[in-house]
C-alpha positions as CSV (number, residue, x, y, z in Angstrom):
1,M,16.2,-14.3,-3.5
2,P,20.0,-13.8,-3.5
3,P,21.8,-16.3,-1.2
4,T,23.2,-13.4,0.8
5,S,19.7,-12.3,1.8
6,R,17.7,-14.0,4.6
7,L,14.1,-13.3,5.1
8,D,14.9,-11.5,8.4
9,S,18.0,-9.7,7.2
10,D,18.1,-5.9,6.9
11,Q,16.9,-5.3,3.4
12,V,14.9,-3.2,1.0
13,V,12.7,-4.7,-1.7
14,F,11.7,-2.5,-4.6
15,V,8.4,-4.2,-5.6
16,G,7.9,-1.5,-8.3
17,T,9.7,1.6,-9.4
18,G,7.1,3.5,-11.4
19,G,5.6,6.8,-10.4
20,G,3.4,9.5,-11.8
21,R,0.1,9.4,-13.7
22,M,1.4,8.3,-17.1
23,T,3.8,5.6,-15.9
24,T,0.9,4.3,-13.7
25,A,-1.5,4.3,-16.7
26,F,0.8,2.5,-19.0
27,Q,2.5,0.4,-16.3
28,A,5.8,1.3,-18.0
29,R,7.3,0.3,-14.6
30,A,5.3,-1.5,-11.9
31,T,3.7,0.8,-9.3
32,G,4.3,-1.5,-6.3
33,G,6.2,0.7,-3.8
34,L,8.7,-1.0,-1.6
35,W,9.1,-3.2,1.5
36,I,11.7,-2.5,4.2
37,C,13.0,-5.0,6.8
38,L,15.1,-3.8,9.7
39,D,15.8,-5.9,12.8
40,G,13.5,-8.6,11.4
41,V,10.5,-6.2,11.3
42,W,8.8,-5.7,7.9
43,A,7.0,-2.6,6.6
44,C,5.3,-2.1,3.2
45,V,5.5,1.4,2.0
46,D,3.3,3.0,-0.7
47,P,1.6,0.0,-2.2
48,G,0.4,1.4,-5.6
49,P,-1.7,-0.3,-8.2
50,G,-0.7,-4.0,-8.6
51,A,1.5,-4.0,-5.5
52,L,-0.1,-7.1,-4.0
53,S,0.2,-9.1,-7.2
54,H,3.8,-8.1,-7.8
55,A,4.8,-8.9,-4.1
56,R,3.2,-12.3,-4.4
57,S,4.8,-13.1,-7.7
58,R,7.2,-16.0,-8.2
59,A,10.0,-13.5,-8.8
60,L,9.7,-12.1,-5.2
61,G,7.5,-14.5,-3.2
62,L,6.8,-11.9,-0.5
63,D,4.3,-12.9,2.1
64,P,2.1,-10.0,3.4
65,G,1.4,-12.2,6.4
66,V,4.9,-11.2,7.8
67,L,4.2,-7.5,7.6
68,D,4.2,-5.5,10.8
69,A,3.2,-2.2,9.1
70,V,1.7,-0.7,6.0
71,V,2.8,2.9,5.5
72,L,1.5,5.6,3.2
73,T,3.6,8.7,2.6
74,H,0.5,10.2,0.9
75,K,-2.7,9.2,-0.6
76,H,-2.2,9.7,-4.4
77,L,-3.2,6.7,-6.5
78,D,0.3,5.6,-7.5
79,H,1.2,5.3,-3.8
80,S,-2.1,4.0,-2.4
81,G,-4.0,2.0,-5.1
82,D,-3.5,-1.3,-3.4
83,V,-3.4,-0.2,0.2
84,N,-6.7,-1.8,1.1
85,A,-5.7,-5.1,-0.6
86,M,-2.4,-5.1,1.3
87,I,-4.1,-4.4,4.6
88,E,-6.5,-7.3,4.0
89,A,-3.5,-9.6,3.0
90,M,-1.5,-8.5,6.1
91,T,-4.4,-9.5,8.3
92,Q,-5.4,-12.6,6.3
93,G,-8.7,-11.1,5.2
94,G,-9.3,-9.6,8.6
95,T,-9.2,-13.0,10.4
96,K,-6.0,-12.0,12.3
97,K,-5.9,-8.7,14.1
98,R,-2.3,-7.8,13.5
99,G,0.0,-5.1,12.1
100,V,-0.4,-1.3,12.2
101,V,-1.4,1.1,9.4
102,Y,0.3,4.5,9.3
103,A,-1.0,7.3,7.0
104,P,-1.6,11.0,6.9
105,R,-4.9,12.3,8.2
106,D,-6.3,13.1,4.8
107,A,-5.9,9.5,3.8
108,Y,-8.5,8.6,6.4
109,D,-10.7,11.7,6.6
110,E,-10.8,13.7,3.4
111,D,-11.7,11.8,0.2
112,P,-10.3,8.7,2.1
113,V,-8.3,6.0,0.3
114,I,-8.2,3.6,3.3
115,L,-11.7,2.2,3.4
116,R,-13.6,2.3,6.7
117,Y,-14.4,-1.3,6.9
118,V,-10.7,-2.3,6.4
119,R,-9.6,-0.1,9.3
120,S,-11.0,-2.6,11.9
121,Y,-8.7,-5.4,10.5
122,P,-5.2,-4.3,11.7
123,A,-4.3,-4.1,15.4
124,A,-4.2,-0.3,15.1
125,T,-4.2,2.6,12.7
126,E,-2.0,5.6,13.3
127,T,-2.1,9.1,11.9
128,L,1.2,10.5,10.8
129,T,2.2,14.0,11.9
130,E,5.3,16.1,11.4
131,G,7.9,15.2,13.9
132,G,6.3,11.9,14.7
133,R,8.1,8.8,16.1
134,Y,6.4,5.4,15.8
135,P,7.9,2.1,17.1
136,I,7.2,-0.7,14.7
137,G,7.0,-4.3,15.9
138,G,7.2,-3.6,19.6
139,A,9.4,-1.5,21.8
140,S,12.6,-3.3,20.7
141,G,11.9,-2.9,17.0
142,P,12.9,-0.2,14.6
143,V,11.4,3.3,14.7
144,L,9.5,5.0,11.9
145,E,10.1,8.8,12.0
146,T,8.3,11.5,10.0
147,P,10.6,14.5,10.6
148,L,9.3,16.6,7.8
149,R,6.1,17.4,5.9
150,L,7.0,17.7,2.3
151,K,6.0,20.1,-0.5
152,H,3.1,18.4,-2.3
153,P,-0.6,19.1,-3.0
154,V,-1.8,16.6,-0.4
155,E,-0.4,15.8,3.1
156,T,2.9,14.1,2.4
157,Y,5.7,13.0,4.7
158,G,9.3,12.1,4.3
159,L,10.2,8.9,6.2
160,R,13.2,7.6,8.2
161,F,13.3,4.0,9.3
162,V,15.8,3.7,12.2
163,G,17.1,0.3,13.0
164,S,19.8,-1.0,15.3
165,R,22.4,-1.0,12.5
166,F,21.1,1.0,9.6
167,T,18.8,3.9,8.8
168,V,16.8,4.2,5.6
169,G,15.5,7.6,4.4
170,L,12.7,8.0,1.8
171,V,12.2,11.4,0.1
172,S,8.7,10.9,-1.3
173,C,7.1,13.1,-3.9
174,T,8.0,16.7,-3.2
175,G,9.4,19.8,-4.6
176,Y,12.9,20.6,-3.3
177,I,13.1,22.2,0.1
178,P,16.4,22.7,1.9
179,E,15.0,21.2,5.2
180,I,15.2,17.7,3.5
181,E,19.0,17.8,3.7
182,R,19.0,17.6,7.5
183,A,15.7,15.9,8.3
184,L,16.0,12.8,6.1
185,A,19.7,11.9,6.4
186,A,20.3,8.2,6.3
187,D,22.7,5.4,5.4
188,L,20.5,4.4,2.5
189,L,18.7,7.4,0.9
190,I,15.9,6.6,-1.5
191,L,14.6,9.5,-3.7
192,N,11.5,9.6,-5.7
193,V,12.7,11.2,-8.9
194,V,9.7,11.6,-11.3
195,Y,11.3,14.0,-13.9
196,R,14.5,14.1,-15.9
197,D,14.3,17.9,-16.1
198,P,12.4,20.3,-13.8
199,R,8.7,20.5,-14.7
200,D,6.9,21.7,-11.6
201,E,7.5,22.6,-7.9
202,I,5.9,19.5,-6.4
203,H,8.2,16.7,-7.7
204,L,11.9,16.1,-7.8
205,A,13.9,16.2,-11.0
206,M,17.4,15.1,-11.6
207,P,19.0,18.5,-10.6
208,D,17.2,18.3,-7.3
209,A,18.4,14.8,-6.7
210,R,22.0,15.8,-7.4
211,R,21.7,18.7,-5.0
212,L,20.3,16.5,-2.2
213,I,22.8,13.8,-2.7
214,E,25.7,16.2,-2.7
215,A,24.5,17.8,0.5
216,M,23.4,14.7,2.4
217,R,26.1,12.3,1.3
218,P,24.5,8.9,2.2
219,R,26.5,5.7,2.1
220,L,24.2,4.7,-0.8
221,A,21.6,6.7,-2.8
222,V,18.9,4.9,-4.8
223,L,16.7,6.7,-7.4
224,T,13.1,5.3,-7.9
225,H,9.5,6.3,-8.7
226,F,10.3,7.1,-12.3
227,G,8.0,9.1,-14.7
228,L,8.2,8.6,-18.4
229,T,10.9,11.2,-19.0
230,M,13.2,9.5,-16.5
231,L,12.6,6.1,-18.2
232,R,13.3,7.5,-21.6
233,A,16.6,9.0,-20.3
234,R,17.8,5.5,-19.0
235,P,17.9,6.1,-15.2
236,W,20.7,3.6,-14.7
237,E,22.9,5.8,-16.9
238,L,21.8,9.0,-15.1
239,A,22.7,7.2,-11.8
240,E,26.2,6.4,-13.1
241,T,26.7,10.0,-14.0
242,L,25.6,11.2,-10.5
243,S,28.0,8.7,-8.9
244,R,30.9,10.2,-10.9
245,E,29.9,13.8,-10.3
246,T,29.0,13.6,-6.6
247,G,31.5,10.9,-5.3
248,V,28.5,9.1,-3.7
249,R,27.4,5.7,-4.9
250,V,24.1,6.1,-6.7
251,L,22.0,3.3,-8.2
252,A,18.7,3.3,-10.2
253,A,16.2,1.0,-8.8
254,R,14.5,-1.7,-10.9
255,D,11.3,-3.6,-10.4
256,R,11.4,-6.7,-8.2
257,W,14.9,-5.8,-6.9
258,R,16.2,-6.7,-3.5
259,I,19.0,-4.8,-1.7
260,D,20.6,-6.7,1.2
261,L,21.9,-3.9,3.5
262,D,24.7,-6.0,5.0
263,T,26.1,-6.5,1.5
264,E,25.5,-3.0,0.1
265,L,26.3,-0.9,3.2
266,D,28.7,-2.9,5.5
267,G,32.2,-2.1,4.5
268,Q,31.1,1.0,2.4
269,P,32.9,4.0,3.9
270,D,31.0,7.1,4.8
271,S,31.3,9.7,2.0
């Protein structure tokens, strides 16, 4: 852990940055999702295959026992493969009734990915809905917002985590829709960019990312959830190009990478 980052500091940890079927199958990047800490409250988002092992690794040393929430944007395997293992770890095998699970309805009801026996382990399970607001870690903690249902084959939500100092927006897997620009504005904007060039209408490609970043102008944008075409194109170089072209600082996430928001956002002017 960098010396500037405390366990309770506002931060985002990219456990894994892979996305899509082929990246998942080859593990060209880890499919671990991310952890977010605002105001000392921790949430694990989209724990894909291997997420628990990567989080527990010596490189990160994350303890699921500190989690206040496990959140799924949607139920596809690269987002949910380790969700049950993470819930068990958060609750110490179900021996401590703690934490809340947040997921779309079809993650529970239709071809469910959250197993029924595991649902009794956390303190509560919540069903995400469009326009929802969910306090995490108590009334004084940050708020999870789901302002917009995204364009994807299964029920999928964009997320905003609103803390006392920073907001973190996550544009999960989706085709471009203009409503994203207003609904998911944040200090730190995280975009799941699966493709280098447009391939379908249910995932973002680099031209979509550029359009969103230019319109939303976050203090920092981070690209993640890379498919193979993105990895072959060297996403760190694509991010540098986007920074030059948009005037917004853009970074490409890497596996087991921790962003301290005080360091990365404080003192950064609004674009």
